[in-house]
C-alpha positions in Angstrom: 25.2 2.3 -7.0 28.9 3.2 -6.6 30.7 0.0 -5.7 33.9 1.9 -4.9 32.3 2.9 -1.5 31.6 -0.7 -0.6 34.0 -2.8 1.4 34.2 -6.4 0.1 36.1 -9.5 1.3 37.0 -12.2 -1.2 38.3 -15.6 -0.1 39.5 -18.5 -2.4 42.3 -20.9 -1.7 43.5 -20.7 -5.3 46.4 -18.1 -5.4 45.9 -17.4 -9.1 42.2 -16.6 -8.7 43.1 -14.3 -5.8 45.8 -12.5 -7.7 43.6 -11.9 -10.8 40.7 -10.7 -8.5 43.0 -8.3 -6.7 44.4 -6.8 -9.9 41.0 -6.4 -11.5 39.5 -4.8 -8.4 42.4 -2.3 -8.1 41.9 -1.4 -11.8 38.2 -0.8 -11.2 38.9 1.2 -8.0 37.0 -1.3 -5.8 37.8 -1.8 -2.1 38.4 -5.5 -2.2 40.3 -7.4 0.5 41.5 -10.7 -0.9 42.3 -13.8 1.3 43.5 -17.3 0.6 42.7 -18.3 4.2 39.0 -18.5 5.3 40.2 -18.0 8.9 42.0 -14.8 8.0 38.8 -13.6 6.2 36.7 -14.5 9.2 39.1 -12.6 11.5 39.0 -9.5 9.3 35.2 -9.6 9.3 35.0 -10.1 13.0 37.4 -7.2 13.6 36.3 -4.6 11.1 33.2 -5.9 9.3 32.4 -5.7 5.6 29.5 -4.9 3.3 29.9 -8.0 1.2 31.8 -11.3 1.6 32.4 -13.5 -1.5 33.6 -17.0 -0.7 34.5 -20.2 -2.5 32.8 -23.3 -1.3 35.6 -25.9 -1.6 38.5 -24.9 0.6 40.8 -27.3 2.6 41.1 -25.2 5.8 37.4 -24.4 6.2 34.7 -25.0 3.6 32.4 -22.3 2.5 29.4 -23.7 4.4 31.3 -23.5 7.7 32.6 -20.0 6.9 29.0 -18.9 6.0 27.7 -20.2 9.3 30.5 -18.4 11.3 30.1 -15.2 9.5 26.3 -15.1 10.2 27.1 -15.8 13.9 29.0 -12.6 13.9 26.4 -10.7 11.9 23.1 -12.4 11.2 22.4 -9.9 8.4 25.8 -10.5 6.7 25.6 -10.3 2.9 27.4 -13.4 1.6 27.8 -14.6 -2.0 29.3 -18.1 -2.8 31.3 -19.2 -5.8 30.9 -22.6 -7.3 31.9 -24.6 -10.4 29.3 -25.5 -13.0 29.1 -29.0 -11.7 28.3 -27.9 -8.1 25.2 -25.8 -8.5 23.5 -28.0 -6.0 26.0 -26.9 -3.4 25.3 -23.2 -4.2 21.6 -23.8 -3.8 22.2 -25.4 -0.4 24.4 -22.4 0.6 21.5 -20.1 -0.3 19.2 -22.1 1.9 21.6 -21.5 4.7 21.6 -17.8 4.2 23.8 -16.9 1.2 22.3 -14.1 -0.9 23.4 -15.4 -4.3 25.9 -17.6 -6.1 28.5 -17.0 -8.9 29.5 -19.7 -11.3 33.2 -20.3 -11.9 34.9 -19.3 -14.1 33.2 -15.9 -14.2 33.5 -12.7 -16.2 34.5 -9.7 -14.0 31.7 -7.5 -15.3 29.2 -10.3 -14.5 30.8 -10.6 -11.1 30.3 -6.9 -10.3 26.8 -6.9 -11.6 25.9 -9.8 -9.3 27.4 -8.1 -6.4 25.6 -4.8 -7.1 22.3 -6.6 -7.6 22.7 -8.4 -4.3 23.6 -5.2 -2.4 20.5 -3.4 -3.8 18.3 -6.4 -2.9 19.8 -6.5 0.6 19.3 -2.7 1.1 15.6 -3.1 0.2 15.3 -5.9 2.7 16.9 -3.7 5.4 14.6 -0.8 4.5 11.5 -3.1 4.8 12.7 -4.5 8.0 13.4 -1.1 9.5 10.0 0.2 8.3 8.4 -2.9 9.9 10.1 -2.1 13.2 9.1 1.5 13.0 5.5 0.5 12.4 5.6 -1.9 15.3 7.1 0.8 17.5 4.5 3.3 16.4 1.8 0.7 17.3 0.4 0.6 13.8 -1.9 3.2 15.1 -5.7 3.0 14.9 -5.4 -0.3 12.9 -3.9 1.6 10.0 -0.6 1.2 8.2 1.7 4.1 7.7 4.7 5.9 9.2 5.1 8.7 6.6 5.0 12.3 7.8 1.6 12.8 6.3 0.2 9.7 8.1 1.7 10.7 11.4 -0.1 14.1 11.1 -3.3 12.2 10.3 -2.9 10.0 13.3 -2.4 13.0 15.5 -5.6 14.5 14.1 -7.6 11.3 14.8 -6.2 11.3 18.3 -7.4 14.8 19.0 -10.8 14.6 17.3 -11.7 11.2 18.7 -11.7 12.7 22.2 -14.7 15.0 21.5 -18.1 14.4 19.9 -18.1 17.0 17.1 -19.3 16.1 13.6 -16.6 15.3 11.1 -16.3 15.1 7.3 -13.7 12.7 6.0 -12.5 13.5 2.4 -10.2 11.6 0.1 -10.0 9.6 -3.1 -11.7 6.3 -3.5 -9.7 3.4 -1.9 -7.8 5.5 0.7 -9.5 4.0 3.7 -12.1 6.6 4.8 -14.2 4.1 6.6 -11.2 3.0 8.6 -10.8 6.5 9.9 -14.5 6.7 10.8 -14.1 3.5 12.8 -11.0 4.9 14.5 -12.8 8.1 15.5 -15.5 5.9 17.1 -13.4 3.2 18.6 -11.1 5.6 20.4 -13.8 7.9 21.6 -15.9 8.0 24.7 -18.7 6.5 22.5 -16.7 3.3 21.8 -19.1 1.1 23.7 -22.1 2.4 21.9 -23.2 1.4 18.3 -21.3 2.4 15.2 -23.9 2.4 12.4 -23.0 2.7 8.7 -25.4 4.0 6.0 -24.4 3.9 2.3 -26.1 7.0 0.9 -25.5 6.0 -2.6 -27.3 2.6 -2.3 -30.8 3.8 -1.3 -33.5 5.9 -2.9 -34.6 9.0 -1.1 -37.8 7.2 0.2 -35.9 4.2 1.5 -33.1 6.4 3.0 -35.7 8.4 5.0 -37.3 5.2 6.3 -33.9 3.7 7.1 -32.7 6.8 8.9 -35.9 7.9 10.8 -37.8 4.6 11.0 -41.5 4.4 10.4 -44.8 3.6 12.2 -47.0 0.7 11.3 -49.1 1.6 8.2 -47.0 4.6 7.3 -46.9 3.4 3.7 -47.7 0.3 1.7 -45.7 -2.6 3.1 -45.1 -1.0 6.5 -46.6 -3.9 8.5 -45.0 -3.0 11.8 -43.2 -0.2 13.6 -39.5 0.1 12.7 -36.8 1.8 14.6 -34.5 3.9 12.4 -30.8 3.9 12.2 -30.5 7.3 13.9 -32.3 5.8 17.0 -30.2 2.7 16.8 -27.0 4.8 16.7 -28.0 6.8 19.7 -25.2 7.2 22.2 -22.7 6.2 19.4 -21.7 7.2 15.9 -23.7 7.4 12.6 -21.4 7.1 9.6 -22.7 8.5 6.3 -20.7 7.0 3.4 -20.8 9.0 0.2 -22.8 11.8 1.8 -22.8 13.8 -1.4 -25.5 11.5 -2.7 -28.2 12.7 -0.2 -30.9 14.7 -1.9 -31.6 18.4 -1.1 -34.9 17.5 0.7 -33.3 14.8 2.8 -30.4 17.1 3.7 -33.0 19.6 5.2 -34.6 16.8 7.3 -31.3 15.5 8.5 -30.1 19.0 9.4 -33.1 19.6 11.6 -32.8 16.2 13.3 -29.0 16.7 13.9 -29.6 20.2 15.3 -32.5 19.2 17.6 -31.1 15.7 18.4 -34.6 14.4 17.9 -36.2 12.2 15.2 -39.8 11.6 14.2 -40.6 8.3 12.5 -42.2 8.4 9.1 -46.0 8.4 9.7 -45.5 9.3 13.3 -46.1 12.5 15.4 -44.0 11.8 18.5 -40.4 12.8 18.5 -37.7 10.6 20.0 -34.6 12.2 21.6 -31.3 10.9 20.3 -27.6 11.4 21.0 -25.5 10.8 17.9 -22.3 11.9 16.5 -22.2 12.3 12.7 -19.2 11.2 10.7 -19.6 11.7 6.9 -17.3 10.7 4.1 -17.0 11.5 0.4 -14.5 11.2 -2.5 -15.8 14.4 -4.0 -15.1 18.1 -3.4 -18.0 19.2 -1.2 -17.0 22.8 -1.2 -17.2 22.8 -5.0 -20.6 21.0 -4.8 -21.8 23.7 -2.4 -20.6 26.4 -4.9 -22.5 24.6 -7.7 -25.6 24.5 -5.5 -25.6 20.6 -5.6 -25.0 20.4 -1.8 -26.7 22.6 0.8 -24.2 25.1 2.4 -26.1 25.0 5.7 -26.0 21.2 5.9 -22.3 21.2 4.8 -21.3 23.6 7.6 -23.4 21.6 10.1 -21.3 18.5 9.3 -18.0 20.2 8.6 -17.0 21.0 12.2 -13.7 19.2 11.5 -12.5 18.1 8.1 -10.0 15.2 7.9 -8.4 14.6 4.5 -6.9 11.2 3.7 -3.9 11.3 1.4 -3.8 9.3 -1.8 -1.2 6.5 -2.1 0.7 8.7 -4.4 1.3 11.1 -1.5 2.6 8.4 0.8 4.7 6.2 -1.4 7.2 5.5 1.4 4.4 3.4 3.1 3.9 1.1 0.1 6.5 -1.5 1.2 4.7 -1.8 4.5 1.3 -2.3 2.8 2.8 -4.9 0.4 4.3 -6.9 3.3 1.0 -6.7 5.2 -1.0 -7.8 2.2 1.4 -10.6 1.3 1.1 -12.0 4.9 -2.7 -11.6 4.8 -3.2 -13.4 1.6 -0.5 -16.0 2.1 -2.4 -17.1 5.3 -5.8 -16.9 3.6 -4.9 -18.9 0.6 -2.3 -21.2 2.2 0.5 -20.0 -0.1 4.1 -20.4 0.8 5.3 -17.0 -0.3 7.8 -14.6 1.3 7.4 -11.4 -0.7 8.3 -9.7 -4.0 11.6 -9.7 -5.8 13.4 -6.3 -5.6 12.6 -5.2 -9.2 8.9 -5.9 -8.6 8.9 -4.0 -5.3 10.5 -1.0 -7.1 7.7 -1.2 -9.7 5.1 -1.4 -7.1 6.5 1.6 -5.3 6.8 3.6 -8.5 3.5 2.6 -10.2 0.5 5.0 -10.4 -2.3 3.8 -8.1 -5.5 5.5 -9.2 -7.5 3.1 -7.1 -5.1 3.7 -4.1 -4.8 1.2 -1.3 -7.7 -0.9 -2.6 -6.1 -1.3 -6.0 -2.7 -2.2 -4.5 -4.3 -4.7 -2.3 -6.1 -6.4 -5.3 -2.8 -6.6 -7.2 -1.0 -8.2 -4.3 -3.9 -10.6 -3.8 -3.8 -11.6 -7.4 0.0 -12.2 -7.3 -0.2 -14.4 -4.2 -3.0 -16.5 -5.8 -1.1 -17.0 -9.0 2.3 -17.5 -7.4 4.4 -20.4 -8.6 7.4 -19.7 -6.4 8.1 -18.3 -2.9 9.3 -15.0 -4.4 6.5 -13.0 -6.1 7.0 -11.0 -9.2 4.9 -8.2 -10.8 5.1 -6.5 -14.1 3.3 -3.2 -14.4 0.4 -3.6 -16.8 0.6 0.1 -17.7 2.5 1.1 -20.9 5.8 2.8 -20.0 6.2 6.5 -20.5 7.3 7.5 -23.9 6.3 4.2 -25.5 3.5 5.8 -27.5 4.1 3.6 -30.6 3.9 0.4 -28.5 0.7 1.6 -26.8 -1.0 2.4 -30.2 0.2 -0.9 -31.8 -1.2 -2.9 -28.8 -4.6 -1.3 -29.1 -5.0 -0.8 -32.9 -3.3 -3.8 -34.5 -4.8 -7.0 -35.8 -8.3 -8.1 -34.9 -8.0 -8.3 -31.1 -10.6 -5.6 -30.6 -11.4 -4.1 -27.2 -14.5 -2.5 -25.8 -14.8 1.3 -25.4 -14.7 0.8 -21.7 -11.5 -1.1 -21.9 -10.1 1.4 -24.3 -10.9 4.3 -21.9 -9.5 2.4 -19.0 -6.2 1.7 -20.8 -5.9 5.3 -22.0 -6.6 6.8 -18.5 -3.9 4.5 -17.1 -1.6 5.5 -19.8 -2.1 9.2 -19.2 -1.7 8.7 -15.4 1.5 6.9 -15.9 2.7 9.7 -18.2 1.8 12.4 -15.6 3.5 10.4 -12.8 0.2 9.8 -11.1 -0.6 13.5 -10.8 -4.4 13.6 -11.3 -4.7 17.3 -11.9 -2.3 17.0 -14.8 -3.9 13.9 -16.1 -7.3 15.6 -16.0 -5.9 18.5 -18.0 -4.5 16.1 -20.6 -7.8 14.2 -20.8 -9.8 17.4 -21.2 -12.0 16.7 -18.2 -12.3 18.1 -14.7 -10.7 16.3 -11.7 -14.1 15.3 -10.3 -15.0 13.5 -13.5 -11.6 11.7 -13.5 -12.1 10.6 -9.8 -15.5 9.2 -10.8 -14.0 7.2 -13.7 -11.2 5.9 -11.5 -13.7 4.9 -8.9 -15.6 2.9 -11.5 -12.4 1.3 -12.8 -11.3 0.3 -9.3 -14.6 -1.3 -8.5 -14.6 -3.5 -11.6 
């Protein structure tokens, strides 16, 4: 940051200190207005404002505490730093409780002074950005229960708004941890079907036989253990929405049965002969490339086109980094309340690391990191150090893994190396997959497993 563009006010009743400060600032090309009178400083701030005010605490005309209070009455967001002697640190701490951004011990080195000012300005700018983003999110209504005000999210919200009005089938695609089920809920909750059931079926958690029974229901005696008639989920969802999570896991035979039921809007229970009319909307989600699976013959093209009336793609966190501060603030509030922790947020350096870090597990991974930091917090201001080795630090990476007798498992080694390559490729998964010598689908699958551990 170029401090020459920043207007600063400096007040100290000591004429020598003021003279030295004036001379050093002129030599450094800084726009510093020096005052020996707190009243004159306050008048200048009231009249013309300033980016930073640096004030001594002990002054006969008006002490620094009173000046701080009056400055913040003029501008509640005023950036104020206080100066104090080594023996009066308690006063500086009290000033910070009253709204000062930081304190500087006297006597001070000019380079140290400018560094403190710069750090405080950067921290204040980040706070302003977070505050502005929070206002924008409130103004946009935090639409559909989802966080985001980036251009790509505004486009997504517009798509949800349009698609929710009709009852067409939808496929939601996106990496693991991006919030596909939230979009499915939004499509239902803001549709004419909102008062009818929203039924979720995890296609990866059931065998083909169990999935058929769950979806279509069964008659008494249809198979061993079928002691009574059971209504299937497709009947239960009638009038509402049936959400297929990880639809790519449905077998070819089951895809055919489902396609017929969806086309006819009729189901026949396992072991039965009578068909039952249904009225359901299908929303399906997957983190895999269904078009590629169709080309490979893994997924039926006719079933795919039956579902894919509209395709809604969720962006990865890497594609919407400007939304990360809002997510962090939301998660801090959530977990501070849940675990009764008196925390306010992350320090500026940690927030920058959170915004810059690769997030292969997307929002879910970020949420877990914030939760962990809140749980382990030992101060109101949270901190986070990236656990991924920094780019270019190949030697340190190798020494950490292959020195001494602190051995790791192959899974841990793979996880560390994938994270390292992702960091090196700036989170670009296509590039990371090329470096790793695997296809992107394989990389997605590995990242999904890592995120779930």
